[in-house]
C-alpha positions in Angstrom: 70.5 68.9 13.4 69.3 69.5 9.4 71.0 65.5 9.5 68.8 64.9 12.4 65.7 66.6 11.3 65.8 65.0 7.9 66.3 61.5 9.4 63.2 61.6 11.8 61.7 63.3 8.6 62.9 60.2 6.4 61.5 58.1 9.1 58.2 59.7 9.9 57.7 59.5 6.1 58.4 55.7 6.1 55.9 54.8 9.3 53.2 56.9 7.3 53.6 55.1 4.5 53.7 51.9 6.0 50.7 52.6 7.9 49.1 54.0 5.7 49.3 50.3 3.4 48.8 48.5 7.2 45.3 50.6 6.5 44.7 50.0 2.8 45.0 46.6 3.9 43.2 46.4 6.8 40.1 48.1 5.0 39.8 45.8 2.1 40.4 43.0 3.8 37.6 44.3 5.9 35.5 45.0 2.9 35.7 41.6 1.2 34.9 40.1 5.1 31.9 43.0 4.9 30.6 41.6 1.3 30.9 37.7 2.8 29.1 39.0 5.4 26.2 40.8 3.5 26.3 37.8 0.9 26.4 34.5 3.0 22.5 35.4 3.5 21.7 34.3 0.0 24.3 31.2 0.0 22.6 30.2 3.2 19.5 30.7 1.7 20.6 28.8 -1.1 22.2 26.5 1.3 18.7 26.0 3.1 16.6 25.4 -0.4 18.9 22.3 -1.6 18.7 20.9 1.8 14.4 21.5 2.1 14.7 20.2 -1.1 16.8 17.1 -0.6 14.7 15.8 2.3 11.3 16.6 0.5 12.5 13.9 -2.4 13.1 12.1 0.9 10.2 12.5 2.4 8.2 12.0 -1.0 10.2 8.5 -1.2 9.4 7.4 2.0 5.8 8.1 1.7 5.5 6.6 -1.6 7.2 3.4 0.0 5.1 3.7 2.7 1.9 3.9 1.0 2.9 0.4 -1.4 3.3 -1.1 1.6 -0.2 0.0 4.0 -1.6 -0.8 0.0 0.0 -4.8 0.5 -0.6 -5.0 3.9 -4.3 -4.4 3.7 -6.4 -6.7 5.0 -8.0 -9.4 2.6 -10.6 -12.6 4.1 -9.7 -16.7 3.1 -11.3 -19.5 4.7 -8.4 -21.5 6.2 -9.1 -24.9 6.8 -6.6 -28.5 6.2 -5.3 -30.7 8.7 -1.7 -31.1 10.5 0.0 -34.4 11.9 1.1 -34.4 15.4 2.1 -36.8 18.5 -0.1 -36.6 21.3 2.3 -36.6 23.9 0.2 -36.2 27.0 -3.9 -35.5 27.9 -4.9 -33.0 30.3 -8.0 -31.5 31.4 -9.3 -28.4 30.6 -8.8 -26.8 34.1 -12.2 -24.8 33.4 -14.6 -26.8 33.1 -13.2 -29.8 35.4 -9.9 -30.7 36.2 -10.1 -34.3 36.3 -11.7 -34.7 32.3 -9.5 -35.1 29.5 -10.1 -32.8 26.6 -6.5 -31.0 25.6 -3.8 -33.1 23.7 -0.2 -31.6 24.2 1.1 -32.6 21.0 4.3 -32.5 19.2 4.8 -31.6 15.3 8.1 -32.8 13.3 10.9 -30.5 14.8 8.9 -27.9 16.9 8.0 -27.8 20.6 5.1 -29.1 22.8 1.5 -27.1 22.1 -1.7 -27.7 23.6 -5.1 -28.5 21.3 -8.1 -28.1 22.7 -10.1 -31.3 21.0 -12.9 -32.0 23.6 -13.7 -35.1 25.9 -14.6 -36.6 22.7 -11.7 -36.6 20.9 -9.6 -37.4 23.7 -11.1 -40.1 24.6 -10.4 -41.3 20.4 -6.4 -40.9 21.2 -3.6 -41.7 23.3 -0.7 -40.8 24.4 2.7 -41.5 22.0 0.5 -41.5 18.8 0.7 -40.6 16.1 -2.9 -38.8 14.1 -3.7 -36.4 11.8 -5.5 -33.3 13.4 -8.6 -31.6 11.8 -9.3 -27.9 11.4 -13.1 -27.1 11.9 -13.2 -24.7 8.2 -13.0 -20.8 9.8 -13.1 -17.7 7.8 -10.0 -14.8 9.1 -8.6 -12.4 8.1 -5.0 -12.1 6.4 -3.0 -9.4 4.4 -2.0 -10.4 0.8 1.5 -11.4 2.2 0.5 -13.7 4.8 -2.2 -15.4 2.1 1.0 -15.7 -0.9 2.7 -17.1 1.8 0.6 -19.6 3.7 -0.5 -21.1 6.8 2.1 -20.7 9.5 2.5 -23.6 11.8 0.2 -25.3 13.5 2.2 -24.1 17.2 1.0 -20.6 16.0 -2.0 -20.6 13.3 -4.6 -22.4 16.0 -4.2 -20.2 19.3 -3.6 -17.4 16.5 -7.4 -18.1 14.8 -8.7 -19.8 18.0 -9.2 -22.8 15.5 -11.0 -26.0 16.6 -9.9 -29.7 16.1 -13.2 -31.2 14.1 -12.0 -35.0 14.0 -9.2 -37.1 14.6 -7.3 -39.7 12.6 -5.0 -42.1 13.8 -1.3 -42.1 11.2 0.5 -44.8 11.2 3.5 -42.6 8.7 3.8 -39.6 10.0 7.0 -38.7 7.9 8.4 -34.5 7.7 5.1 -33.1 5.9 3.2 -32.4 9.0 1.9 -28.9 8.0 -1.6 -29.3 5.3 -3.1 -26.5 6.5 -4.4 -24.2 3.9 -6.0 -21.0 2.9 -9.1 -20.9 0.5 -10.3 -18.0 -1.9 -8.2 -14.7 -0.7 -11.1 -11.5 -1.4 -10.5 -8.5 -0.6 
């Protein structure tokens, strides 16, 4: 039995050695994990600082762009005037004062949809449906942005209702051509 005891002792010794090695490996991994956990706070803080810096940089860039956009959007005063060429399609009453006397012209400009222009009963008596006229705008002080001023007035069907423009007079025209918008801005002042 001595041989059996020796074998058991050897097997137990091998088992103790294997368990000891396994415990050292577990201990080593635990220490590394603990070190990572211990230093992860600093690592995460560093990542947060880097990301915060990037976000702050982007916010600053957006704010600068926004400020420059706001600067270019500041309103200024100008005077709008000029004329436009349109064909009168129909004359209708304004339906506010009465529903019989023509005071509104339904007009079309080149390649645009019809729109209504209040011309009053006196000017309505001077125009005829189916004919082309030059409509002169009564000059008016308005506010526009620098960008709008540089682009110039939009088409009459947008500009007239936007700024509540009035028609001062009407002149017959025989050859309208493609150049219909003669509305102009003058002297932009901030």
